[in-house]
ZAKOLKOL-596076 format. One record per residue (C-alpha): residue in three letters; x, y, z; residue number from 1. Coordinates in Angstrom, 3 decimals, padded with zeros to 6 digits. Layout:
<rs>
R     r         c1         c2         c3     k
R   ALA          X          Y          Z   NUM
...
</rs>
This chain:
<rs>
R     r         c1         c2         c3     k
R   UNK   -010.829   -032.006    002.521     1
R   UNK   -011.287   -027.887    001.463     2
R   UNK   -012.851   -025.631    004.480     3
R   UNK   -015.482   -023.114    003.924     4
R   UNK   -012.452   -020.558    004.217     5
R   UNK   -010.816   -021.712    000.892     6
R   UNK   -013.722   -022.388   -001.098     7
R   UNK   -013.661   -019.956   -004.188     8
R   UNK   -016.873   -020.220   -006.433     9
R   UNK   -017.892   -018.427   -009.665    10
R   UNK   -021.903   -018.251   -009.653    11
R   UNK   -023.348   -017.750   -013.195    12
R   UNK   -027.238   -018.167   -013.840    13
R   UNK   -027.479   -019.563   -010.395    14
R   UNK   -025.089   -022.498   -010.630    15
R   UNK   -021.848   -022.504   -008.644    16
R   UNK   -018.514   -023.429   -010.143    17
R   UNK   -016.058   -024.487   -007.411    18
R   UNK   -013.676   -026.699   -008.929    19
R   UNK   -010.382   -024.851   -009.665    20
R   UNK   -006.579   -025.593   -009.697    21
R   UNK   -005.486   -022.131   -009.274    22
R   UNK   -006.855   -018.875   -008.281    23
R   UNK   -006.249   -015.285   -008.307    24
R   UNK   -008.336   -012.328   -007.349    25
R   UNK   -007.023   -008.763   -007.015    26
R   UNK   -008.141   -005.317   -006.633    27
R   UNK   -005.642   -002.231   -006.383    28
R   UNK   -006.201    001.536   -005.835    29
R   UNK   -004.953    003.451   -008.715    30
R   UNK   -006.833    000.575   -010.959    31
R   UNK   -010.377    000.960   -012.153    32
R   UNK   -011.038   -002.545   -012.617    33
R   UNK   -010.920   -005.793   -010.569    34
R   UNK   -009.859   -009.229   -011.894    35
R   UNK   -010.685   -012.774   -011.243    36
R   UNK   -008.333   -015.112   -013.071    37
R   UNK   -009.353   -018.924   -012.514    38
R   UNK   -007.565   -022.043   -014.081    39
R   UNK   -010.390   -024.927   -014.275    40
R   UNK   -009.076   -028.211   -012.830    41
R   UNK   -009.091   -031.612   -014.895    42
R   UNK   -012.577   -033.135   -014.921    43
R   UNK   -011.333   -035.963   -013.246    44
R   UNK   -012.861   -039.539   -013.106    45
R   UNK   -016.066   -038.248   -011.535    46
R   UNK   -016.082   -035.103   -013.811    47
R   UNK   -016.148   -032.590   -010.913    48
R   UNK   -014.875   -030.112   -012.886    49
R   UNK   -016.475   -030.688   -016.148    50
R   UNK   -019.064   -027.953   -016.118    51
R   UNK   -016.434   -025.678   -015.276    52
R   UNK   -015.128   -026.009   -018.505    53
R   UNK   -018.260   -024.578   -020.667    54
R   UNK   -017.998   -021.095   -019.097    55
R   UNK   -017.423   -018.570   -021.994    56
R   UNK   -016.903   -014.934   -023.228    57
R   UNK   -019.578   -012.406   -022.138    58
R   UNK   -021.221   -014.542   -019.430    59
R   UNK   -022.494   -012.350   -016.231    60
R   UNK   -021.579   -013.610   -012.396    61
R   UNK   -020.478   -013.471   -009.316    62
R   UNK   -017.240   -014.251   -007.952    63
R   UNK   -016.913   -015.497   -003.926    64
R   UNK   -014.147   -016.369   -001.913    65
R   UNK   -014.825   -018.102    001.633    66
R   UNK   -018.531   -017.841    001.078    67
R   UNK   -017.887   -013.451    000.633    68
R   UNK   -018.734   -011.640   -002.250    69
R   UNK   -015.437   -010.575   -003.952    70
R   UNK   -016.723   -009.246   -007.334    71
R   UNK   -020.370   -008.689   -008.051    72
R   UNK   -022.135   -009.167   -011.489    73
R   UNK   -018.520   -009.494   -013.161    74
R   UNK   -018.082   -010.147   -017.114    75
R   UNK   -016.088   -012.877   -018.132    76
R   UNK   -013.769   -010.880   -020.524    77
R   UNK   -011.119   -013.790   -021.468    78
R   UNK   -011.188   -017.572   -021.963    79
R   UNK   -008.109   -019.462   -023.007    80
R   UNK   -008.036   -023.102   -023.656    81
R   UNK   -004.803   -025.623   -024.240    82
R   UNK   -004.976   -029.099   -024.537    83
R   UNK   -002.726   -032.067   -025.186    84
R   UNK   -002.707   -036.038   -025.252    85
R   UNK   -002.194   -035.687   -021.193    86
R   UNK   -003.598   -032.428   -020.161    87
R   UNK   -006.792   -030.345   -020.619    88
R   UNK   -006.639   -026.732   -019.245    89
R   UNK   -009.174   -023.837   -019.032    90
R   UNK   -008.452   -020.507   -017.644    91
R   UNK   -011.211   -017.987   -017.508    92
R   UNK   -011.045   -014.165   -016.604    93
R   UNK   -013.621   -012.359   -014.513    94
R   UNK   -013.592   -008.175   -014.590    95
R   UNK   -015.674   -006.106   -012.777    96
R   UNK   -018.486   -003.923   -014.315    97
R   UNK   -016.393   -000.800   -014.434    98
R   UNK   -014.266   -002.363   -017.484    99
R   UNK   -017.249   -000.784   -019.441   100
R   UNK   -015.527    002.639   -018.670   101
R   UNK   -012.267    001.296   -019.952   102
R   UNK   -013.509   -000.284   -023.006   103
R   UNK   -016.062    002.749   -024.343   104
R   UNK   -015.380    005.843   -025.757   105
R   UNK   -017.085    008.805   -024.796   106
R   UNK   -020.200    010.027   -026.249   107
R   UNK   -019.074    013.467   -027.345   108
R   UNK   -022.476    014.551   -027.852   109
R   UNK   -022.311    017.291   -026.924   110
R   UNK   -019.287    016.686   -025.005   111
R   UNK   -018.863    019.648   -023.005   112
R   UNK   -019.680    020.381   -019.546   113
R   UNK   -020.003    023.590   -017.896   114
R   UNK   -019.384    024.552   -014.304   115
R   UNK   -019.981    020.962   -013.278   116
R   UNK   -017.995    019.041   -010.751   117
R   UNK   -015.999    015.956   -011.325   118
R   UNK   -018.626    013.516   -009.483   119
R   UNK   -021.351    015.364   -011.823   120
R   UNK   -019.177    014.596   -014.919   121
R   UNK   -018.452    011.275   -014.037   122
R   UNK   -022.102    010.261   -013.411   123
R   UNK   -022.817    011.636   -016.679   124
R   UNK   -020.160    009.697   -018.397   125
R   UNK   -020.724    006.271   -016.548   126
R   UNK   -024.108    006.044   -015.896   127
R   UNK   -025.006    005.001   -019.410   128
R   UNK   -022.594    002.579   -019.294   129
R   UNK   -024.227    000.734   -016.252   130
R   UNK   -021.170    001.922   -013.849   131
R   UNK   -022.132    004.200   -010.856   132
R   UNK   -019.364    007.015   -010.082   133
R   UNK   -018.875    008.744   -006.955   134
R   UNK   -016.395    010.559   -004.756   135
R   UNK   -015.996    008.989   -001.321   136
R   UNK   -015.446    011.152    001.813   137
R   UNK   -014.988    014.935    001.274   138
R   UNK   -011.603    015.542    000.201   139
R   UNK   -010.803    019.368   -000.037   140
R   UNK   -010.950    020.696   -003.170   141
R   UNK   -012.924    018.074   -005.072   142
R   UNK   -016.071    019.625   -005.284   143
R   UNK   -014.380    022.757   -006.953   144
R   UNK   -016.352    022.720   -010.255   145
R   UNK   -014.500    022.992   -013.830   146
R   UNK   -015.570    025.883   -015.585   147
R   UNK   -015.173    024.214   -019.049   148
R   UNK   -014.185    020.536   -019.866   149
R   UNK   -014.510    019.414   -023.299   150
R   UNK   -014.412    015.415   -024.274   151
R   UNK   -012.093    014.251   -027.176   152
R   UNK   -013.811    012.157   -030.046   153
R   UNK   -012.420    008.671   -029.513   154
R   UNK   -011.197    009.253   -026.169   155
R   UNK   -011.866    006.413   -023.811   156
R   UNK   -013.851    007.285   -020.926   157
R   UNK   -011.492    006.274   -018.443   158
R   UNK   -008.730    008.388   -019.903   159
R   UNK   -011.187    011.247   -019.611   160
R   UNK   -012.255    010.862   -016.419   161
R   UNK   -008.529    010.217   -015.054   162
R   UNK   -007.638    013.006   -016.704   163
R   UNK   -010.037    015.247   -014.283   164
R   UNK   -009.320    013.179   -011.380   165
R   UNK   -005.433    014.322   -011.725   166
R   UNK   -006.561    017.952   -011.712   167
R   UNK   -008.708    017.177   -008.543   168
R   UNK   -006.089    014.966   -006.851   169
R   UNK   -007.934    012.124   -006.828   170
R   UNK   -007.474    008.294   -007.175   171
R   UNK   -009.748    006.174   -008.651   172
R   UNK   -010.568    002.703   -007.395   173
R   UNK   -013.778   -000.169   -008.024   174
R   UNK   -015.221   -001.700   -005.412   175
R   UNK   -017.179   -005.360   -005.001   176
R   UNK   -020.209   -004.049   -007.001   177
R   UNK   -018.375   -002.509   -009.826   178
R   UNK   -018.720    000.960   -008.762   179
R   UNK   -016.174    003.491   -009.876   180
R   UNK   -014.985    005.326   -006.897   181
R   UNK   -012.818    008.293   -006.401   182
R   UNK   -010.723    008.612   -003.279   183
R   UNK   -008.091    010.927   -001.258   184
R   UNK   -006.400    009.358    001.722   185
R   UNK   -007.426    010.981    005.126   186
R   UNK   -010.897    012.288    003.200   187
R   UNK   -013.118    009.529    004.117   188
R   UNK   -013.942    006.658    006.386   189
R   UNK   -012.255    003.505    005.485   190
R   UNK   -013.899    000.211    004.742   191
R   UNK   -012.866   -001.286    007.699   192
R   UNK   -009.651   -001.910    009.882   193
R   UNK   -006.825   -003.995    008.999   194
R   UNK   -005.125   -006.618    011.043   195
R   UNK   -001.347   -005.215    011.882   196
R   UNK    001.219   -007.513    010.213   197
R   UNK    003.861   -008.942    012.470   198
R   UNK    007.036   -010.497    011.474   199
R   UNK    007.074   -014.047    013.145   200
R   UNK    003.188   -014.242    013.060   201
R   UNK    001.041   -013.535    010.307   202
R   UNK    004.123   -012.582    007.829   203
R   UNK    004.892   -015.494    005.471   204
R   UNK    007.298   -013.498    002.983   205
R   UNK    007.914   -009.765    002.394   206
R   UNK    009.614   -007.961   -000.319   207
R   UNK    010.057   -004.228   -000.367   208
R   UNK    011.483   -001.796   -002.685   209
R   UNK    012.774    001.772   -001.534   210
R   UNK    014.002    004.335   -003.899   211
R   UNK    014.998    007.797   -004.048   212
R   UNK    015.017    008.321   -007.977   213
R   UNK    011.713    009.636   -007.939   214
R   UNK    012.136    011.871   -005.160   215
R   UNK    011.923    015.465   -005.489   216
R   UNK    012.127    018.428   -002.880   217
R   UNK    009.162    020.109   -004.327   218
R   UNK    006.820    019.878   -007.365   219
R   UNK    005.538    023.007   -009.025   220
R   UNK    002.579    023.350   -011.573   221
R   UNK    002.545    026.054   -014.329   222
R   UNK   -000.336    026.921   -016.536   223
R   UNK   -002.960    029.345   -017.792   224
R   UNK   -006.477    030.287   -017.321   225
R   UNK   -008.834    031.384   -020.085   226
R   UNK   -010.159    035.011   -019.909   227
R   UNK   -013.492    036.259   -019.152   228
R   UNK   -015.309    038.567   -016.996   229
R   UNK   -014.202    037.154   -013.357   230
R   UNK   -010.848    036.477   -014.393   231
R   UNK   -008.628    038.038   -017.154   232
R   UNK   -005.074    039.837   -017.458   233
R   UNK   -003.095    038.833   -014.549   234
R   UNK   -005.767    036.354   -013.079   235
R   UNK   -005.223    034.273   -016.177   236
R   UNK   -001.644    034.867   -017.113   237
R   UNK    001.093    032.511   -015.122   238
R   UNK   -000.928    030.425   -013.045   239
R   UNK    001.471    028.702   -010.789   240
R   UNK    001.609    026.597   -007.561   241
R   UNK    004.459    024.942   -005.619   242
R   UNK    003.998    022.102   -003.319   243
R   UNK    006.885    021.263   -001.042   244
R   UNK    007.962    017.570    000.019   245
R   UNK    006.668    016.888    003.407   246
R   UNK    010.130    014.719    003.520   247
R   UNK    012.910    017.245    002.951   248
R   UNK    016.320    016.677    002.242   249
R   UNK    019.799    018.389    002.325   250
R   UNK    022.707    018.077    000.123   251
R   UNK    022.878    016.992   -003.417   252
R   UNK    019.366    015.698   -003.577   253
R   UNK    017.873    019.217   -002.646   254
R   UNK    019.131    020.461   -005.764   255
R   UNK    016.633    018.890   -008.026   256
R   UNK    013.937    020.444   -009.932   257
R   UNK    010.549    019.426   -010.864   258
R   UNK    008.010    021.256   -012.824   259
R   UNK    005.091    020.098   -014.737   260
R   UNK    002.378    021.934   -017.177   261
R   UNK   -001.349    022.254   -016.461   262
R   UNK   -003.046    019.705   -019.172   263
R   UNK   -006.135    022.358   -019.241   264
R   UNK   -006.602    026.051   -018.375   265
R   UNK   -006.985    026.654   -014.429   266
R   UNK   -006.591    028.775   -011.390   267
R   UNK   -004.220    028.527   -008.345   268
R   UNK   -006.275    026.519   -006.840   269
R   UNK   -006.393    023.861   -009.326   270
R   UNK   -002.507    023.970   -009.964   271
R   UNK   -001.950    023.270   -006.495   272
R   UNK   -003.925    020.074   -006.262   273
R   UNK   -002.213    019.118   -009.727   274
R   UNK    001.068    019.653   -008.133   275
R   UNK   -000.162    017.614   -004.833   276
R   UNK   -000.943    014.635   -006.905   277
R   UNK    002.043    014.661   -009.001   278
R   UNK    003.744    014.820   -005.630   279
R   UNK    001.734    011.785   -004.527   280
R   UNK    002.653    009.876   -007.611   281
R   UNK    006.326    010.381   -007.102   282
R   UNK    005.999    009.294   -003.780   283
R   UNK    004.041    006.137   -004.804   284
R   UNK    006.965    005.333   -007.025   285
R   UNK    009.341    005.467   -004.177   286
R   UNK    007.992    002.673   -001.671   287
R   UNK    006.284   -000.345   -002.099   288
R   UNK    005.870   -003.253    000.308   289
R   UNK    004.385   -006.576   -000.514   290
R   UNK    003.603   -008.660    002.351   291
R   UNK    002.074   -012.220    002.348   292
R   UNK   -000.068   -013.317    004.884   293
R   UNK   -001.896   -016.816    005.234   294
R   UNK   -005.588   -017.320    003.972   295
R   UNK   -007.848   -014.686    002.331   296
R   UNK   -009.361   -013.785    005.961   297
R   UNK   -008.574   -011.370    008.714   298
R   UNK   -008.838   -012.035    012.246   299
R   UNK   -012.548   -010.890    012.137   300
R   UNK   -013.283   -013.375    009.338   301
R   UNK   -013.795   -010.432    006.745   302
R   UNK   -011.714   -010.586    003.291   303
R   UNK   -008.527   -008.525    003.030   304
R   UNK   -010.147   -007.433   -000.164   305
R   UNK   -013.254   -005.870    001.386   306
R   UNK   -010.802   -003.073    002.428   307
R   UNK   -010.340   -002.182   -000.901   308
R   UNK   -012.550    000.267   -002.812   309
R   UNK   -013.087    003.147   -000.641   310
R   UNK   -010.516    005.438    001.558   311
R   UNK   -007.562    003.789    001.723   312
R   UNK   -007.261    001.858    005.145   313
R   UNK   -003.997    002.693    007.169   314
R   UNK   -001.893   -000.775    007.846   315
R   UNK    000.693   -001.199    010.815   316
R   UNK    003.865   -003.226    009.650   317
R   UNK    006.168   -004.307    012.213   318
R   UNK    009.308   -006.040    011.086   319
R   UNK    012.727   -005.879    011.887   320
R   UNK    013.824   -007.445    008.840   321
R   UNK    012.566   -004.713    006.645   322
R   UNK    013.288   -001.925    009.141   323
R   UNK    016.192   -002.877    010.975   324
R   UNK    016.556    000.582    012.794   325
R   UNK    012.556    000.873    013.098   326
R   UNK    011.443   -002.010    014.909   327
R   UNK    008.446   -000.338    016.591   328
R   UNK    005.307    000.588    014.949   329
R   UNK    005.939    004.331    016.502   330
R   UNK    009.006    004.585    014.600   331
R   UNK    007.998    002.703    011.405   332
R   UNK    006.497    004.681    008.423   333
R   UNK    002.833    005.454    008.009   334
R   UNK    001.529    002.791    005.421   335
R   UNK   -001.403    002.522    003.266   336
R   UNK   -003.042   -000.678    001.873   337
R   UNK   -002.877    000.004   -001.661   338
R   UNK   -004.023   -003.215   -003.248   339
R   UNK   -004.990   -007.153   -002.181   340
R   UNK   -004.465   -010.243   -004.459   341
R   UNK   -005.745   -013.483   -002.986   342
R   UNK   -004.313   -016.659   -004.326   343
R   UNK   -004.835   -020.325   -003.860   344
R   UNK   -003.115   -023.245   -005.996   345
R   UNK   -001.598   -026.587   -005.252   346
R   UNK    001.957   -025.535   -004.810   347
R   UNK    001.576   -022.736   -002.196   348
R   UNK   -001.875   -023.079   -000.789   349
R   UNK   -004.207   -020.420    000.203   350
R   UNK   -002.607   -016.753    000.641   351
R   UNK   -003.079   -013.093    000.187   352
R   UNK   -000.508   -010.892   -001.057   353
R   UNK   -000.916   -007.250    000.577   354
R   UNK    000.525   -004.313   -001.443   355
R   UNK    001.303   -001.514    000.831   356
R   UNK    002.613    002.353    000.236   357
R   UNK    003.505    005.616    002.044   358
R   UNK    000.760    007.556    003.305   359
R   UNK    001.104    010.596    001.066   360
R   UNK    001.607    008.274   -001.963   361
R   UNK   -002.485    008.009   -002.080   362
R   UNK   -002.960    011.679   -000.936   363
R   UNK   -002.574    011.289    002.669   364
R   UNK   -002.715    014.183    005.038   365
R   UNK    000.800    014.872    004.824   366
R   UNK    000.532    016.430    001.133   367
R   UNK   -002.224    018.681    001.974   368
R   UNK   -001.093    022.405    002.530   369
R   UNK   -001.269    025.789    001.105   370
R   UNK    000.650    026.475   -002.314   371
R   UNK    003.930    028.206   -002.022   372
R   UNK    005.754    030.536   -004.793   373
R   UNK    002.246    031.967   -005.668   374
</rs>
């Protein structure tokens, strides 16, 4: 018999659908949209799942797990049906409201912003689409105005904003309400505290990938600024900033070079933030741990998913199987919770996959520093 801690509901027009064969609900920093994918169970002799077969694209509803809101006023954007003489399956997918930003183009009317911050521009773009845009915490430099920014006709709203967030060293993530939030690790208060992950206690399975191929000892951003009365000549030519990797190496790897071009005009401070962001993305590619834990809830009764959508949350991972020479939390690497995937099916039951990354990968304090070589 199902317990409240294992029940998933989709609520549309006040009607709750709870009869599912499999469930996946996921939210990840760097992705602007959350997804709830559910496969309807066979109707059965009592027609318990019959109503769920009727859910169609375009409907608006809430998704709850263990009685807690996981996705508010989401859009049913996909319905797939399969049947033969012995089975009948219906899969529905619900996306967060932020999907409007990915599926809409910029207005481009007039399409130019002068001396406005990323938050001001983001609100102007997202508000007509029914999505709230905000910067979480006080990331250094995030309030630096863009002197001049232009939209491109046909460009998606998300592509336009993602290009701006890279230039301010920010990562986008949606939350339970479908808001689009800009975050940087260490610059805001996390949404909660994560349970420590301990081998032999709450870890069911783990897979970890560590690479050095994305490694660079430093990242340099080069560009130019347009000339005006306040910055011209030397101030607008050869804008450059170099950010050193907080994890230095010697030998062969130290010979690597990583230079990028600024996507648009900017000053030295903007070049620094762009180099910091590129270094963070490289770090994000160098380490990923996916830890499976039982159930959907932490020890305090909250969904693991509730930790995603704001400033990244630090996680302690104690696992000699993963770090044979670093068996204590003091010597294990500092990790952020990047993403959460809640799952349930008849084969493996109710469980949660937690995706972890190194702190600098989401702009942790290790990536903040003065530019060199300017």
